[in-house]
DRENMISE-851358 format. One record per atom (N, C-alpha, C): residue number from 1; residue in one letter; x, y, z. Coordinates in steps of 0.001 Angstrom, whole numbers, plus 500000, padded with zeros to 6 digits. Layout:
BEGIN
NUM; a; X; Y; Z
...
REM end
This chain:
BEGIN
1; m; 668002; 508541; 757061
1; m; 669432; 508229; 757182
1; m; 670188; 508849; 756004
2; a; 671228; 509638; 756295
2; a; 672005; 510282; 755240
2; a; 672852; 509237; 754512
3; f; 673032; 509457; 753212
3; f; 673823; 508527; 752408
3; f; 675300; 508699; 752728
4; d; 675952; 507641; 753122
4; d; 677376; 507647; 753468
4; d; 678150; 507056; 752299
5; v; 678731; 507931; 751463
5; v; 679385; 507481; 750235
5; v; 680604; 506611; 750542
6; h; 681327; 506912; 751621
6; h; 682523; 506129; 751954
6; h; 682137; 504706; 752365
7; r; 681110; 504595; 753188
7; r; 680672; 503265; 753612
7; r; 680108; 502485; 752430
8; h; 679383; 503202; 751537
8; h; 678809; 502549; 750360
8; h; 679901; 501900; 749521
9; w; 680931; 502650; 749168
9; w; 681966; 502105; 748295
9; w; 682818; 501067; 749013
10; q; 682928; 501184; 750329
10; q; 683622; 500155; 751098
10; q; 682877; 498825; 751013
11; k; 681542; 498889; 751135
11; k; 680736; 497666; 751043
11; k; 680782; 497086; 749635
12; v; 680670; 497946; 748624
12; v; 680738; 497477; 747240
12; v; 682085; 496807; 746973
13; s; 683172; 497426; 747442
13; s; 684507; 496850; 747250
13; s; 684622; 495502; 747943
14; e; 684056; 495396; 749126
14; e; 684094; 494134; 749875
14; e; 683358; 493019; 749125
15; l; 682192; 493335; 748571
15; l; 681428; 492335; 747837
15; l; 682155; 491902; 746566
16; l; 682767; 492871; 745880
16; l; 683521; 492544; 744669
16; l; 684710; 491652; 744997
17; q; 685407; 491980; 746093
17; q; 686568; 491183; 746491
17; q; 686162; 489749; 746808
18; n; 684981; 489593; 747423
18; n; 684506; 488261; 747809
18; n; 683738; 487562; 746695
19; n; 683650; 488233; 745530
19; n; 682960; 487660; 744377
19; n; 681499; 487333; 744695
20; t; 680844; 488225; 745452
20; t; 679452; 488054; 745858
20; t; 678539; 488870; 744939
21; p; 677614; 488243; 744221
21; p; 676687; 488999; 743371
21; p; 675842; 489969; 744199
22; f; 675595; 491162; 743648
22; f; 674792; 492142; 744367
22; f; 674167; 493126; 743383
23; a; 673223; 493902; 743901
23; a; 672579; 494956; 743115
23; a; 672668; 496255; 743893
24; v; 672827; 497355; 743166
24; v; 672745; 498683; 743764
24; v; 671454; 499321; 743281
25; v; 670597; 499695; 744239
25; v; 669324; 500347; 743937
25; v; 669475; 501820; 744275
26; t; 669216; 502690; 743299
26; t; 669341; 504132; 743502
26; t; 668009; 504816; 743230
27; m; 667571; 505646; 744179
27; m; 666397; 506481; 743926
27; m; 666879; 507684; 743123
28; v; 666475; 507763; 741856
28; v; 667015; 508789; 740974
28; v; 666114; 510004; 740832
29; d; 664820; 509857; 741170
29; d; 663924; 511007; 741023
29; d; 662699; 510807; 741903
30; v; 662129; 511901; 742373
30; v; 660938; 511871; 743219
30; v; 659985; 512957; 742763
31; r; 658680; 512624; 742703
31; r; 657643; 513632; 742440
31; r; 656617; 513534; 743564
32; g; 656408; 514646; 744232
32; g; 655490; 514623; 745360
32; g; 656167; 514099; 746606
33; s; 655415; 513421; 747457
33; s; 655931; 512915; 748730
33; s; 656612; 511571; 748539
34; a; 657766; 511429; 749169
34; a; 658488; 510157; 749131
34; a; 659376; 510066; 750363
35; p; 659668; 508843; 750841
35; p; 660403; 508674; 752094
35; p; 661926; 508753; 751974
36; q; 662438; 509218; 750850
36; q; 663879; 509413; 750706
36; q; 664119; 510495; 749672
37; i; 665387; 510842; 749467
37; i; 665742; 511890; 748524
37; i; 666478; 511283; 747334
38; p; 666452; 511955; 746172
38; p; 667199; 511445; 745018
38; p; 668672; 511259; 745368
39; g; 669204; 510149; 744888
39; g; 670592; 509807; 745190
39; g; 670723; 508782; 746294
40; a; 669644; 508519; 747028
40; a; 669686; 507495; 748077
40; a; 669957; 506132; 747448
41; k; 670773; 505326; 748121
41; k; 671177; 504027; 747565
41; k; 671025; 502920; 748600
42; a; 670755; 501729; 748100
42; a; 670771; 500524; 748923
42; a; 671533; 499450; 748166
43; v; 672400; 498739; 748879
43; v; 673129; 497621; 748297
43; v; 672422; 496348; 748735
44; v; 672064; 495502; 747748
44; v; 671237; 494338; 748017
44; v; 671934; 493076; 747507
45; t; 672000; 492047; 748370
45; t; 672439; 490721; 747953
45; t; 671242; 489780; 748008
46; s; 671469; 488519; 747772
46; s; 670369; 487548; 747840
46; s; 669793; 487441; 749248
47; d; 670534; 487940; 750242
47; d; 670061; 487904; 751633
47; d; 669292; 489155; 752026
48; g; 669252; 490169; 751133
48; g; 668549; 491411; 751458
48; g; 669486; 492602; 751473
49; v; 669072; 493689; 752119
49; v; 669865; 494914; 752162
49; v; 671087; 494708; 753057
50; v; 672259; 495038; 752541
50; v; 673481; 494940; 753337
50; v; 674085; 496310; 753610
51; d; 673564; 497351; 752954
51; d; 674038; 498715; 753226
51; d; 673069; 499714; 752617
52; g; 672876; 500846; 753313
52; g; 672080; 501937; 752787
52; g; 670585; 501703; 752889
53; t; 669834; 502656; 752326
53; t; 668375; 502564; 752310
53; t; 667818; 503457; 751218
54; v; 666709; 503054; 750639
54; v; 666002; 503892; 749665
54; v; 664624; 504272; 750212
55; g; 664483; 504247; 751525
55; g; 663247; 504762; 752098
55; g; 662623; 503944; 753191
56; g; 662987; 502682; 753296
56; g; 662378; 501849; 754314
56; g; 660937; 501490; 753976
57; g; 660300; 500721; 754849
57; g; 658893; 500383; 754694
57; g; 658575; 499649; 753413
58; k; 657364; 499921; 752889
58; k; 656881; 499178; 751730
58; k; 657692; 499439; 750466
59; v; 658119; 500682; 750285
59; v; 658833; 500989; 749043
59; v; 660179; 500279; 749004
60; e; 660875; 500234; 750135
60; e; 662151; 499529; 750150
60; e; 661941; 498023; 750023
61; a; 660884; 497508; 750663
61; a; 660594; 496075; 750543
61; a; 660349; 495698; 749095
62; r; 659636; 496554; 748362
62; r; 659369; 496293; 746943
62; r; 660662; 496365; 746129
63; a; 661502; 497357; 746424
63; a; 662756; 497506; 745696
63; a; 663693; 496326; 745969
64; v; 663741; 495895; 747220
64; v; 664606; 494767; 747575
64; v; 664117; 493492; 746902
65; a; 662804; 493285; 746906
65; a; 662249; 492097; 746266
65; a; 662568; 492084; 744782
66; q; 662483; 493256; 744136
66; q; 662793; 493335; 742709
66; q; 664270; 493071; 742459
67; a; 665142; 493623; 743316
67; a; 666586; 493418; 743145
67; a; 666943; 491945; 743307
68; i; 666372; 491290; 744306
68; i; 666655; 489868; 744523
68; i; 666157; 489033; 743357
69; d; 664990; 489371; 742832
69; d; 664460; 488643; 741679
69; d; 665367; 488815; 740464
70; m; 665876; 490038; 740270
70; m; 666788; 490274; 739156
70; m; 668082; 489479; 739326
71; l; 668584; 489385; 740548
71; l; 669801; 488612; 740806
71; l; 669594; 487131; 740501
72; k; 668382; 486640; 740770
72; k; 668092; 485218; 740556
72; k; 667902; 484878; 739080
73; t; 667345; 485818; 738317
73; t; 666941; 485492; 736950
73; t; 667875; 485999; 735872
74; a; 668731; 486976; 736189
74; a; 669593; 487556; 735150
74; a; 670671; 486577; 734744
75; d; 670993; 486547; 733441
75; d; 672074; 485693; 732948
75; d; 673256; 486523; 732479
76; g; 673263; 487788; 732805
76; g; 674368; 488669; 732463
76; g; 674187; 490000; 733162
77; c; 675201; 490866; 733054
77; c; 675100; 492169; 733684
77; c; 673974; 492966; 733032
78; s; 673119; 493608; 733838
78; s; 672023; 494373; 733269
78; s; 671612; 495482; 734219
79; c; 670861; 496417; 733685
79; c; 670337; 497546; 734441
79; c; 668853; 497685; 734134
80; q; 668138; 498316; 735043
80; q; 666707; 498532; 734830
80; q; 666283; 499812; 735525
81; l; 665451; 500590; 734841
81; l; 664905; 501830; 735386
81; l; 663396; 501660; 735522
82; v; 662864; 501879; 736731
82; v; 661427; 501716; 736964
82; v; 660870; 502960; 737633
83; t; 659591; 503219; 737367
83; t; 658884; 504315; 738034
83; t; 657664; 503742; 738719
84; w; 657530; 504023; 740022
84; w; 656411; 503509; 740798
84; w; 655605; 504645; 741406
85; n; 654291; 504534; 741280
85; n; 653396; 505413; 742027
85; n; 653281; 504815; 743428
86; l; 653664; 505576; 744420
86; l; 653752; 505031; 745770
86; l; 652397; 504623; 746339
87; q; 651325; 505193; 745777
87; q; 649987; 504840; 746275
87; q; 649414; 503652; 745505
88; t; 649411; 503727; 744190
88; t; 648766; 502674; 743400
88; t; 649658; 501458; 743172
89; d; 650963; 501666; 743076
89; d; 651877; 500547; 742819
89; d; 652412; 499911; 744097
90; i; 652588; 500721; 745132
90; i; 653220; 500230; 746359
90; i; 652216; 500059; 747496
91; g; 651129; 500820; 747445
91; g; 650135; 500726; 748506
91; g; 650423; 501611; 749697
92; m; 651183; 502683; 749467
92; m; 651481; 503623; 750544
92; m; 650459; 504760; 750526
93; t; 650282; 505414; 751647
93; t; 649288; 506487; 751733
93; t; 649771; 507774; 751078
94; c; 651100; 507997; 751074
94; c; 651593; 509220; 750421
94; c; 651393; 509089; 748912
95; g; 651090; 510204; 748289
95; g; 650708; 510155; 746880
95; g; 651821; 510479; 745919
96; g; 653053; 510233; 746309
96; g; 654170; 510583; 745446
96; g; 654499; 509528; 744408
97; e; 655523; 509820; 743652
97; e; 656014; 508909; 742614
97; e; 657529; 508867; 742724
98; a; 658107; 507705; 742595
98; a; 659559; 507560; 742720
98; a; 660113; 506738; 741567
99; k; 661285; 507140; 741145
99; k; 661962; 506441; 740050
99; k; 663224; 505790; 740614
100; f; 663399; 504483; 740307
100; f; 664534; 503725; 740832
100; f; 665361; 503133; 739693
101; f; 666677; 503140; 739915
101; f; 667601; 502546; 738954
101; f; 668269; 501346; 739615
102; f; 668161; 500175; 738958
102; f; 668735; 498927; 739465
102; f; 669960; 498555; 738624
103; e; 671087; 498372; 739284
103; e; 672317; 497936; 738621
103; e; 672734; 496585; 739197
104; l; 672944; 495609; 738327
104; l; 673374; 494288; 738782
104; l; 674877; 494121; 738617
105; f; 675489; 493526; 739622
105; f; 676904; 493166; 739575
105; f; 676973; 491680; 739914
106; l; 677009; 490854; 738872
106; l; 676897; 489413; 739073
106; l; 678230; 488747; 739384
107; c; 679323; 489510; 739257
107; c; 680650; 488992; 739633
107; c; 680988; 487694; 738900
108; n; 680526; 487592; 737660
108; n; 680848; 486395; 736875
108; n; 682037; 486690; 735966
109; d; 683105; 487203; 736594
109; d; 684294; 487554; 735828
109; d; 684891; 486339; 735135
110; w; 685512; 486609; 734034
110; w; 686326; 485616; 733341
110; w; 687536; 485312; 734230
111; k; 687845; 484047; 734436
111; k; 688946; 483660; 735315
111; k; 690049; 482973; 734516
112; v; 691273; 483361; 734796
112; v; 692441; 482781; 734140
112; v; 693420; 482313; 735210
113; s; 693835; 481050; 735119
113; s; 694877; 480502; 735986
113; s; 696137; 480368; 735144
114; l; 697133; 481187; 735456
114; l; 698325; 481291; 734616
114; l; 699539; 480746; 735368
115; f; 700185; 479755; 734774
115; f; 701370; 479143; 735362
115; f; 702604; 479668; 734648
116; g; 703495; 480305; 735393
116; g; 704721; 480850; 734821
116; g; 704725; 482360; 734871
117; a; 705865; 482923; 735292
117; a; 705956; 484380; 735441
117; a; 707099; 484962; 734614
118; g; 707414; 484298; 733500
118; g; 708484; 484775; 732633
118; g; 708108; 486021; 731850
119; h; 708916; 486333; 730849
119; h; 708767; 487593; 730120
119; h; 707411; 487714; 729414
120; i; 706918; 486621; 728844
120; i; 705628; 486683; 728152
120; i; 704507; 486909; 729158
121; a; 704561; 486208; 730283
121; a; 703550; 486412; 731330
121; a; 703610; 487835; 731869
122; q; 704814; 488395; 731981
122; q; 704956; 489773; 732467
122; q; 704240; 490760; 731553
123; a; 704192; 490455; 730259
123; a; 703474; 491311; 729311
123; a; 701982; 491015; 729300
124; l; 701616; 489747; 729540
124; l; 700223; 489324; 729435
124; l; 699385; 489720; 730648
125; v; 699909; 489528; 731847
125; v; 699113; 489739; 733064
125; v; 698577; 491172; 733184
126; p; 699378; 492213; 732983
126; p; 698828; 493565; 733121
126; p; 697670; 493860; 732171
127; i; 697691; 493265; 730983
127; i; 696579; 493490; 730047
127; i; 695333; 492771; 730542
128; l; 695484; 491540; 731009
128; l; 694341; 490792; 731533
128; l; 693677; 491549; 732682
129; l; 694486; 492190; 733511
129; l; 693947; 492890; 734672
129; l; 693170; 494148; 734293
130; q; 693344; 494631; 733078
130; q; 692560; 495770; 732605
130; q; 691190; 495340; 732076
131; m; 690979; 494026; 731983
131; m; 689749; 493484; 731429
131; m; 688845; 492957; 732535
132; n; 687671; 492459; 732145
132; n; 686757; 491837; 733101
132; n; 687287; 490439; 733405
133; c; 688379; 490385; 734149
133; c; 689126; 489137; 734305
133; c; 689789; 489085; 735668
134; r; 689732; 487917; 736297
134; r; 690460; 487665; 737542
134; r; 691564; 486650; 737245
135; v; 692765; 486967; 737686
135; v; 693933; 486153; 737351
135; v; 694532; 485531; 738604
136; t; 694736; 484221; 738558
136; t; 695546; 483530; 739558
136; t; 696862; 483183; 738890
137; w; 697955; 483668; 739471
137; w; 699265; 483608; 738813
137; w; 700223; 482805; 739682
138; l; 700796; 481757; 739112
138; l; 701627; 480837; 739896
138; l; 703024; 480715; 739310
139; d; 704028; 480707; 740192
139; d; 705411; 480503; 739765
139; d; 706236; 480107; 740988
140; q; 707413; 479530; 740731
140; q; 708313; 479141; 741821
140; q; 709181; 480298; 742296
141; r; 709208; 481408; 741549
141; r; 710158; 482490; 741811
141; r; 709449; 483742; 742318
142; p; 709570; 484049; 743596
142; p; 708881; 485226; 744130
142; p; 709341; 486526; 743494
143; e; 710615; 486594; 743110
143; e; 711127; 487837; 742537
143; e; 710500; 488131; 741173
144; w; 710080; 487093; 740443
144; w; 709412; 487310; 739157
144; w; 707950; 487701; 739367
145; l; 707279; 487049; 740290
145; l; 705890; 487414; 740582
145; l; 705789; 488858; 741082
146; s; 706805; 489313; 741803
146; s; 706749; 490660; 742384
146; s; 706943; 491767; 741353
147; r; 707317; 491407; 740130
147; r; 707546; 492444; 739108
147; r; 706260; 493120; 738650
148; v; 705123; 492473; 738847
148; v; 703826; 493087; 738557
148; v; 703211; 493505; 739881
149; q; 702746; 494740; 739962
149; q; 702193; 495260; 741200
149; q; 700956; 494483; 741634
150; e; 700704; 494515; 742941
150; e; 699497; 493882; 743475
150; e; 698267; 494545; 742869
151; h; 697205; 493754; 742731
151; h; 695976; 494259; 742119
151; h; 694809; 493502; 742730
152; p; 693652; 494169; 742939
152; p; 692499; 493471; 743538
152; p; 692056; 492231; 742765
153; k; 692320; 492205; 741457
153; k; 691886; 491062; 740649
153; k; 693012; 490053; 740395
154; l; 694120; 490211; 741105
154; l; 695277; 489335; 740906
154; l; 695612; 488591; 742192
155; t; 695692; 487262; 742090
155; t; 696135; 486420; 743198
155; t; 697444; 485757; 742798
156; k; 698484; 485980; 743599
156; k; 699785; 485384; 743311
156; k; 700025; 484197; 744240
157; i; 700526; 483118; 743668
157; i; 700858; 481928; 744450
157; i; 702286; 481523; 744110
158; c; 703145; 481567; 745116
158; c; 704530; 481149; 744926
158; c; 704704; 479767; 745555
159; t; 705063; 478800; 744755
159; t; 705199; 477427; 745241
159; t; 706226; 476681; 744395
160; q; 706898; 475738; 745013
160; q; 707869; 474925; 744282
160; q; 707208; 473741; 743589
161; n; 705969; 473438; 743942
161; n; 705248; 472307; 743350
161; n; 703971; 472819; 742687
162; l; 704132; 473316; 741478
162; l; 703017; 473954; 740776
162; l; 701836; 473008; 740605
163; q; 702118; 471750; 740282
163; q; 701023; 470817; 740013
163; q; 700166; 470557; 741246
164; d; 700740; 470751; 742442
164; d; 699986; 470506; 743666
164; d; 698900; 471551; 743895
165; e; 698992; 472680; 743210
165; e; 698013; 473760; 743394
165; e; 696804; 473614; 742476
166; v; 696887; 472740; 741484
166; v; 695840; 472657; 740460
166; v; 694474; 472393; 741070
167; k; 694377; 471447; 741998
167; k; 693086; 471070; 742564
167; k; 692442; 472195; 743367
168; q; 693233; 473190; 743769
168; q; 692697; 474313; 744544
168; q; 692134; 475409; 743639
169; l; 692322; 475289; 742340
169; l; 691930; 476340; 741406
169; l; 690536; 476095; 740852
170; d; 689925; 477151; 740353
170; d; 688577; 477078; 739803
170; d; 688594; 476257; 738506
171; p; 687857; 475147; 738453
171; p; 687860; 474317; 737231
171; p; 687204; 475010; 736048
172; g; 686509; 476129; 736310
172; g; 685893; 476882; 735220
172; g; 686792; 477950; 734638
173; s; 688026; 478030; 735132
173; s; 688936; 479054; 734619
173; s; 689688; 478559; 733389
174; f; 690279; 479499; 732662
174; f; 691158; 479164; 731550
174; f; 692539; 478852; 732135
175; f; 693097; 477710; 731768
175; f; 694424; 477328; 732252
175; f; 695456; 477651; 731181
176; v; 696400; 478518; 731536
176; v; 697432; 478987; 730613
176; v; 698789; 478583; 731177
177; l; 699511; 477728; 730448
177; l; 700783; 477192; 730932
177; l; 701929; 477774; 730124
178; m; 702779; 478542; 730813
178; m; 703975; 479100; 730182
178; m; 705088; 479156; 731228
179; t; 705397; 477980; 731789
179; t; 706431; 477889; 732806
179; t; 707808; 477879; 732144
180; q; 708819; 477454; 732906
180; q; 710189; 477527; 732401
180; q; 710520; 476465; 731364
181; g; 709612; 475535; 731107
181; g; 709890; 474554; 730077
181; g; 709062; 473295; 730207
182; h; 709370; 472328; 729385
182; h; 708630; 471074; 729317
182; h; 708576; 470358; 730667
183; a; 709687; 470374; 731395
183; a; 709765; 469632; 732649
183; a; 708783; 470153; 733693
184; t; 708451; 471430; 733637
184; t; 707489; 471993; 734589
184; t; 706092; 472116; 733994
185; d; 705997; 472236; 732676
185; d; 704666; 472293; 732041
185; d; 703951; 470943; 732120
186; l; 704688; 469857; 731847
186; l; 704062; 468536; 731739
186; l; 703341; 468101; 733026
187; p; 703954; 468217; 734210
187; p; 703236; 467786; 735422
187; p; 701961; 468593; 735670
188; v; 702005; 469898; 735384
188; v; 700813; 470730; 735561
188; v; 699742; 470332; 734555
189; l; 700138; 470180; 733298
189; l; 699193; 469795; 732258
189; l; 698545; 468459; 732584
190; a; 699335; 467485; 732999
190; a; 698797; 466162; 733329
190; a; 697801; 466245; 734486
191; e; 698103; 467056; 735481
191; e; 697203; 467200; 736631
191; e; 695898; 467870; 736219
192; v; 695989; 468888; 735376
192; v; 694777; 469564; 734900
192; v; 693899; 468594; 734120
193; l; 694465; 467888; 733169
193; l; 693688; 466980; 732327
193; l; 693128; 465797; 733110
194; q; 693816; 465406; 734163
194; q; 693385; 464246; 734941
194; q; 692264; 464588; 735923
195; t; 692271; 465814; 736449
195; t; 691360; 466140; 737557
195; t; 690170; 467007; 737172
196; m; 690163; 467622; 735985
196; m; 689062; 468531; 735638
196; m; 688921; 468669; 734126
197; r; 687840; 469340; 733723
197; r; 687596; 469616; 732301
197; r; 687396; 471126; 732119
198; p; 688469; 471896; 732150
198; p; 688345; 473352; 732018
198; p; 687861; 473739; 730619
199; p; 687300; 474935; 730484
199; p; 686860; 475380; 729158
199; p; 688015; 475630; 728199
200; y; 689202; 475891; 728759
200; y; 690368; 476154; 727896
200; y; 691632; 475726; 728627
201; v; 692505; 475012; 727901
201; v; 693846; 474688; 728388
201; v; 694815; 474970; 727250
202; g; 695822; 475763; 727519
202; g; 696809; 476066; 726492
202; g; 698214; 475988; 727049
203; v; 699151; 475532; 726217
203; v; 700557; 475435; 726615
203; v; 701394; 476187; 725588
204; l; 702248; 477062; 726085
204; l; 703132; 477811; 725199
204; l; 704208; 476888; 724646
205; g; 704486; 477007; 723349
205; g; 705542; 476167; 722790
205; g; 705421; 476011; 721291
206; s; 706324; 475230; 720741
206; s; 706397; 474993; 719310
206; s; 705633; 473728; 718939
207; l; 705555; 473468; 717649
207; l; 704946; 472223; 717178
207; l; 705718; 471008; 717690
208; q; 707050; 471154; 717775
208; q; 707866; 470050; 718284
208; q; 707566; 469795; 719756
209; k; 707415; 470865; 720531
209; k; 707074; 470695; 721945
209; k; 705700; 470040; 722086
210; a; 704757; 470455; 721248
210; a; 703420; 469864; 721290
210; a; 703494; 468362; 721022
211; k; 704312; 467997; 720074
211; k; 704463; 466567; 719740
211; k; 705008; 465782; 720931
212; i; 705999; 466359; 721619
212; i; 706599; 465677; 722770
212; i; 705612; 465609; 723938
213; l; 704880; 466693; 724172
213; l; 703880; 466688; 725243
213; l; 702847; 465590; 725016
214; r; 702354; 465490; 723784
214; r; 701312; 464496; 723487
214; r; 701880; 463075; 723561
215; r; 703137; 462914; 723173
215; r; 703774; 461596; 723302
215; r; 703890; 461189; 724766
216; d; 704307; 462144; 725597
216; d; 704491; 461844; 727024
216; d; 703155; 461594; 727721
217; l; 702121; 462319; 727337
217; l; 700790; 462087; 727909
217; l; 700272; 460712; 727500
218; k; 700551; 460317; 726249
218; k; 700164; 458985; 725785
218; k; 700855; 457923; 726636
219; g; 702129; 458162; 726955
219; g; 702866; 457219; 727780
219; g; 702335; 457133; 729203
220; k; 701660; 458187; 729659
220; k; 701062; 458194; 730992
220; k; 699658; 457588; 731007
221; g; 699182; 457164; 729832
221; g; 697884; 456506; 729758
221; g; 696706; 457414; 729469
222; f; 696947; 458650; 729058
222; f; 695838; 459549; 728742
222; f; 695180; 459145; 727424
223; s; 693866; 459345; 727369
223; s; 693106; 458991; 726171
223; s; 693410; 459969; 725043
224; d; 693081; 459555; 723827
224; d; 693271; 460432; 722670
224; d; 692436; 461706; 722802
225; e; 691247; 461566; 723389
225; e; 690382; 462737; 723583
225; e; 691050; 463762; 724496
226; k; 691615; 463319; 725605
226; k; 692298; 464224; 726526
226; k; 693524; 464852; 725855
227; i; 694258; 464030; 725123
227; i; 695482; 464507; 724488
227; i; 695182; 465582; 723443
228; a; 694016; 465492; 722829
228; a; 693647; 466468; 721795
228; a; 692915; 467688; 722364
229; s; 692716; 467732; 723686
229; s; 691834; 468749; 724260
229; s; 692516; 470060; 724617
230; f; 693830; 470164; 724434
230; f; 694510; 471408; 724794
230; f; 695186; 472031; 723574
231; f; 695422; 473345; 723683
231; f; 696066; 474092; 722605
231; f; 697576; 474098; 722825
232; c; 698308; 473677; 721833
232; c; 699761; 473803; 721811
232; c; 700211; 473586; 720373
233; p; 700827; 474542; 719746
233; p; 701202; 475857; 720256
233; p; 699970; 476686; 720667
234; m; 700137; 477483; 721690
234; m; 699065; 478351; 722160
234; m; 699183; 479716; 721485
235; g; 698015; 480296; 721176
235; g; 697994; 481620; 720556
235; g; 697597; 481567; 719097
236; l; 697256; 482723; 718552
236; l; 696922; 482825; 717135
236; l; 698190; 483062; 716316
237; p; 698202; 482649; 715051
237; p; 699402; 482797; 714224
237; p; 699574; 484233; 713731
238; i; 699852; 485143; 714664
238; i; 700063; 486553; 714314
238; i; 701303; 487056; 715042
239; g; 701907; 488122; 714513
239; g; 703011; 488779; 715199
239; g; 704332; 488051; 715078
240; n; 705315; 488601; 715806
240; n; 706653; 488016; 715765
240; n; 706963; 487302; 717082
241; n; 708209; 486915; 717278
241; n; 708576; 486112; 718432
241; n; 709154; 486930; 719583
242; t; 708728; 488167; 719737
242; t; 709105; 488952; 720906
242; t; 708054; 488728; 721998
243; p; 708438; 488809; 723275
243; p; 707471; 488562; 724355
243; p; 706185; 489378; 724263
244; p; 706229; 490690; 723959
244; p; 704966; 491431; 723888
244; p; 704033; 490923; 722796
245; e; 704590; 490588; 721629
245; e; 703722; 490146; 720535
245; e; 703251; 488708; 720740
246; i; 704069; 487885; 721379
246; i; 703587; 486544; 721729
246; i; 702450; 486664; 722737
247; a; 702591; 487586; 723696
247; a; 701522; 487803; 724680
247; a; 700231; 488232; 723998
248; i; 700336; 489097; 722990
248; i; 699147; 489535; 722254
248; i; 698545; 488375; 721466
249; s; 699401; 487535; 720900
249; s; 698925; 486349; 720187
249; s; 698145; 485427; 721119
250; v; 698690; 485196; 722318
250; v; 698021; 484341; 723304
250; v; 696715; 484977; 723754
251; l; 696760; 486271; 724075
251; l; 695556; 486967; 724528
251; l; 694464; 486922; 723463
252; s; 694844; 487057; 722212
252; s; 693852; 487023; 721126
252; s; 693125; 485686; 721091
253; q; 693865; 484602; 721284
253; q; 693219; 483284; 721306
253; q; 692338; 483128; 722547
254; l; 692794; 483623; 723686
254; l; 691992; 483543; 724899
254; l; 690662; 484275; 724722
255; i; 690709; 485465; 724150
255; i; 689482; 486233; 723909
255; i; 688595; 485518; 722901
256; q; 689194; 484981; 721859
256; q; 688445; 484254; 720834
256; q; 687691; 483073; 721449
257; e; 688368; 482304; 722290
257; e; 687731; 481153; 722924
257; e; 686716; 481590; 723979
258; r; 687028; 482637; 724722
258; r; 686080; 483159; 725704
258; r; 684761; 483535; 725041
259; d; 684845; 484238; 723910
259; d; 683633; 484672; 723212
259; d; 682921; 483498; 722553
260; r; 683679; 482556; 722010
260; r; 683052; 481388; 721380
260; r; 682268; 480569; 722393
261; l; 682801; 480470; 723598
261; l; 682163; 479671; 724639
261; l; 681111; 480450; 725425
262; g; 681038; 481768; 725211
262; g; 680064; 482576; 725942
262; g; 680356; 482639; 727427
263; i; 681635; 482756; 727792
263; i; 682031; 482739; 729200
263; i; 681452; 483920; 729954
264; i; 681440; 485100; 729349
264; i; 680849; 486269; 729984
264; i; 679841; 486896; 729037
265; e; 678871; 487588; 729625
265; e; 677835; 488253; 728845
265; e; 678381; 489558; 728292
266; q; 678420; 489677; 726978
266; q; 678914; 490917; 726375
266; q; 678535; 490936; 724895
267; r; 678663; 492112; 724334
267; r; 678461; 492244; 722880
267; r; 679797; 492064; 722184
268; t; 679856; 491083; 721300
268; t; 681073; 490848; 720547
268; t; 681230; 491932; 719480
269; k; 682449; 492420; 719335
269; k; 682724; 493450; 718344
269; k; 682346; 492969; 716959
270; s; 681641; 493812; 716226
270; s; 681243; 493455; 714858
270; s; 681737; 494525; 713894
271; f; 681789; 494149; 712633
271; f; 682319; 495079; 711616
271; f; 681221; 495365; 710598
REM end
């Protein structure tokens, strides 16, 4: 079967969109007899091959089994290069040797649920979308949400009742609140703290706003632990009070907390 590059990337895009972990197995080299040619690919999920082939029969069964095992045991994105003798390692009659490259795509992207589409969010969202990050963006104003172009990693939700959407969101995401003010931040914050324990909750604002938020949460019966569990003011103490620099301040804290919590597998920058 000839390798169909268009179908391959269509399947890969579909799996990424659906957040389905998968592996791409590529036959990168052949010595002697082998049932496929270099460059042949198979896309493998936990259910088996979903597109392509690297030869069929015993060699593909071995490659699929290895890919599934890697999907089950890996705790981060990884790659592996293996060389198999088709006779001694696979048990095939042909005496060739094949080299396979395994790439894992675990789809464990960092997730951010961002409430508010004002000027700071307009600066923040495009940067997040350049990273290993999926963003759910909520606001009451469709014209503000539309200012950032559609993106495969961006989900926009326009609703007049922001707090009603909280339960539909991933509790493992970072919750970032920068709506039009205290009156809209407080109901969302209260719903988040009441219904889940996200790894990060932050509210944009001043020390005075933080004081009022915590006072109002106390009046609603929230425990001291819950009241102390969110960041406000949100962001690191860097930059000035322009929307782009506030966005960078917020993003810096998000990255800092993401790395501290080990949300995604990566090498932290060192000096």
